[in-house]
N, C-alpha and C positions, 0 to 999 in steps of 0.2 A: 928738387925737379920742379919746374914751373908748370903753370896751367897747360900751355900748348903742349909741352913734352909728356905731360900726363895724359892728355887726350889721345895723343899719337900712340903712347905706349898702350892705352887700353883698347884702341882699335887694332893694334898690332897682335894683341892677345886674341881678340875675336878672330882675326884672319888666319893666324898660324895654327891656333889649336883647331879651328874648323877644318882647315886644310889637312891636318894630320888624320882627323877622324875621316874625312872624306877619301884620302889615299888607303887607309885601313879598310874601309867598308867596299871600295872598289877592288881592292886586290882579293878581299874576302868573297866577292861574287864573281870574280874572274874576269872583270873587265879590264883590269890592268894586269899585265903579265911581267913577270920578271925572268928573262931569259936565262936558261941553265938551271932553273930551279924548279922542281915539281910544284903542281899547284897546292898539294896538301902542305908542302913546306912554306910555300909564299904566304898561305893563309896564316899559318903559325907565326911567321915571320912579321906580318902586318899587326898581330895582336900583341906580340912582345917588343916591338919597336915604335910603331906609330901611335898606338893608343897611350902607352906610357908617356910618349912625348906630350901628347894633348893634356895629360894629367899634370905633368910638370909645368907646362906653360901656364895652367891655371893656378897651380899651388905656389910657385916659386914667389910671385909678387905678392900673393896673398899672405905668405908666411913671413915675407920680409917686411910688410907694411906695418906702420904704427898710426896711419891716418884713420879718419872715422870719428864722428862726434861722440859715439858711444864707447869706442875703444878704450879711453882712460877709465871709465866706469868699470868695465870688465877687468881691466888690469887692477884697479883698487880691490874689487871684490875677491879677485883671485888671490892677490897677495895677503889680503887680510883674513883668508878662509872664512868668508861671510856668507851665511845662509839667508836668504831673502824669503818672505812669506808667500811669494807668488811664483808660479812655475817652478815648484820645488825640486824636480828632477834635475833641472839644469843646475841648480846650485849645488846639488849632491854630487852631480858629475864634476863640477869644479872643485869640490872639497876632495873627492877622490883623488882627482889628478894632482892637487897640491899636496897630497899625503906623500907623493912619490916625487914630484917635480916641483921645486920651488920657484923657479923662473916662470912668470906668468906669460912670456912670449912663447916659450915651448910648450907649456900646458895648454894655452889656448890655441896654439898652432895645431895640436893634436886634434883639437875640436873642429877646426877648419879643414884639416885633412879628412876626417870622417864625414863632414858636411858634403865636400866635393865628390868623394869617391862613392858615397851613397847615391847622390843625385845622378851623376854621370853614368854609374855602373847600371842604375835602374833603366836608363835610356838605352844604353848599348845591348843588354840582354834581351830587349825587344827588337832585335834586328830582323826576325822573321815577321814581325808584325807592323812596323813602322818604318818610315823613312829616317834613319838615324842621324844622318848628316843634317837634315832639315830640323829634326827635333833638337840636336846637339846646338845648331846654330841659334834656334829660338832660346834655348837655356842660357848661352853665353851672352846673348845681347839683351835678353829681358829679365833674367834672374840673378845671374853670377855676380855681378857687381854689387847687389845688395849685401852680400856676405862680407864685404870690406867694413861694413858698419852694423848691420842688423844680424849679428851672429847668432843670438838665441833664436830669432825667428826663422832664419835659414835652416838652423839645425832641426826645427820642427818640420819645416817644409820638406827636408830631404825624406823624412818618414812618409809625407803625403806622396812624394814622387814613387815610393816603393809601394804604397797603397794602391795608386792609379795604375802602376804596372801590373799588378795583380789582377785588377779589373780588366784590363785589355787581354790578359792571358786566361781569361774565363775563370778567375779564382775570386770572385766577388765576396764570397764569405769570409775567406781568408784575409781579404784587405782590411776587415775590420781591425785586425791587431796593429798594423802600422798606424792605421788611422786613430786609434786608441792611444797608441804611444805618443803621437805628436803633440796633443794638447798638454802632456806632462812637461814638455819643454816650452810651449808657447800656447798660452790658453785660447788665443784667437782660432787655433786650428780646430778646435771642438766642432765648429760649424760644419766642418768636412764630414766629420764622424756622423753628426746628426743628419745631415742631407743623405749620406750613403745608407744608413740604417732605414731612413724613410723610403728611399728608392728600392732597397731590398724587399720592403713590404708593401710597395706600392700596387702591384698586381692584385694581391689578396685583400688589401684593405684600402683601396684607393680613396673611397670618400673619407675615411677617417683620417688618413695621411694628409690629404689636401687641406681638409678642415683645420687640423692641428697646425700644418704648416703656416696657413694664412693667419690664424689666430696668434701663433708665436712671432711672426714677421711683424704683424701690426702692434703687438705688445712691446717688441723690442724697439720699434719707430716711435712709440708713443712715450715711453719710459725707459730709455737705455740706462739711466742711472739705477733704476730699481733692478733691472736685470743683473748688473754687476753687484750690487748690494746683496742680493740673494745668495751669491757665491762668495761674498765677503773678500773681494779682490780690490784693494785700493789702489792698486797700481793702474787698473784698468779704468776704473771709475773716475780717477783723477785725470785721465786722458780726455774725457768727454768735454767738448768744446761747442757751446751753441754759437754759431756765427750771427752777427747782427745784420748781415747782408745776406739775403737768399741767393744761392747760386743755382742756375738751371743745370749745372752738372754736365756743360757741353762736351768738356774734355772726355768724360766717361762715354757719353753717347758716341762720340767719333771714334773713340777706341773700340767700340763693339760693333761699329758698322761692318768691318771686314769679316768679323766672326759670324755676323748675321748673314751675310753673303754666302759664306761657306755652308751654314746650315740650309739656306734655301736651295743652293745648287745641288746638295747631296741628299735633300729630303726624300725624293723618290726611291732612291737605292737603299737608303739607311732607316727610313722612318720606323721599321719593325725592328731594328736592331738595338738592343739595350745600351749599347755605347753610344749611339746617337742620342737616346733620350738622355743619358748621363750628361751629354754635351748641352742640350737644350736647358736642362734644369740647372746646371752649374753657370751656364751663360746668364740665365734670368736672375739667378741668386747673385752672381757677380755684378750685374747693373745695379741691382738694388743695394747691395753693401758698398760699392764703388760710390753711388750717389749719396748714400748716408755718411760717407767718409767726409764730406763737406760740412757736416753737423756734429758727428761723433767721431772723434779721432781713432778710436779702436776699430770701427767699422772698416777702415781701409785696410787694416792689418787682416781682417778676415777676407777681404777681397784678395789680397796677395796670396793668400794659401789657396783661394779657389781659382785663381788665375792659371795656376799650374797646369791644369788638365786641359784647358781650351790652347793654351800656347804651346806646351810641349808634346802633347800627345795626340789630340784631336785631329788637327790638320795632317801631321805626318802620316797618321794612320789612313785617312782618306787618299792620300797621294800614293801611299804604297799599294793599296788594294784597287786603285782606279784602273780600269782596262782601256778607258777612253783616253788615248795618248795626247790629244790636243788638249783636252780639259785638264789632264793630270798636269802638264807642263805649264799651262796658264796658271793653275792653282799654285804650283810651286813657286813660280815667279812673283806672283802677287803676294805670297806668304813671305817670301824673303824680303820684298819691299816693305811689307808690314813690320817685319822684325827690325829691319834697319830703321823705320820711322819710329818704333816703340823705343829703340835704343836712343835715338835722339831726344825724344820726349823725356826719358829717364835721366839722361845725361845733363839736362838743364837743372836737375836737382842735385847733382853731383857735389858742388861747392857748399849747398845747404848741408849735405850728409858729411862734409868735411872729408870727402875722399879725392878731391882735387883742391890743392895739388897733392900728388902722392908724395908720401915720405915714410 
């Protein structure tokens, strides 16, 4: 498959999977009626037909692919039953699968299935709290295609999805469990756990939490190599790259402008809502770690884990709850444009990731 065909296929994946979710949700809400079938049965029909179709559209090309610059490494590790010293649980997962399934394509395919199912089901189960179609579109444009290459990171991020869904369902303490599991598969996700615990204690120990957060951030910025040496993870310390030319991080700033707008627009209604506070803190952290990614390779991985909350959950949550129809629809359209723009930016790196062309 050549480059043009690959891009067209990826766009088709986005369009048809999102359309399937949109149909399922509109049937579920009674907006779309099927003549001759009771509403209760049409809802069931939507769930057993259109949602599985969306899963299949996402999974079939993912399972068939051998592209991705990291894919040969995963295949080699799996085939040789090799444990690595970092992110030990992912290695144990591959070892366990290798014990029963020798074919790396099948074994790693199972990992991909788990990743997509955990991520998408975390979105769908929040249908009463967020605009599911909007959230799914954000996922498939901004997150999904990373799984064609960064398998380990996306597996960890799937647990971050679960944690954030618990937060939106007012189960903040329970969210600690998936947030604690995620770093076992990709260490960069530990920052989400740290920020979450800090936010849980912010009300009681505001001064201490803010002070420790500022000190920790400054220490990381000043000596990132020392931070990784403390936990003795050579994989991450070796990724630290000091650029000889200072970048202003314009791309990061531009990427955050729409999120800043949504924060400002919904400030009056949500400033006392803990979910809004979560968004503010994670937006601030994302800007910092995205900017650090220009100097510290691993910081960009941290930013990717943080991005999930802003992109997938926050704005679809505002849209779902907004009673101002004009503002709600304006926000919806702006967010759709933002996601398309994000996909365009991300797709420019597809060849670097070796997922274009598809094979």
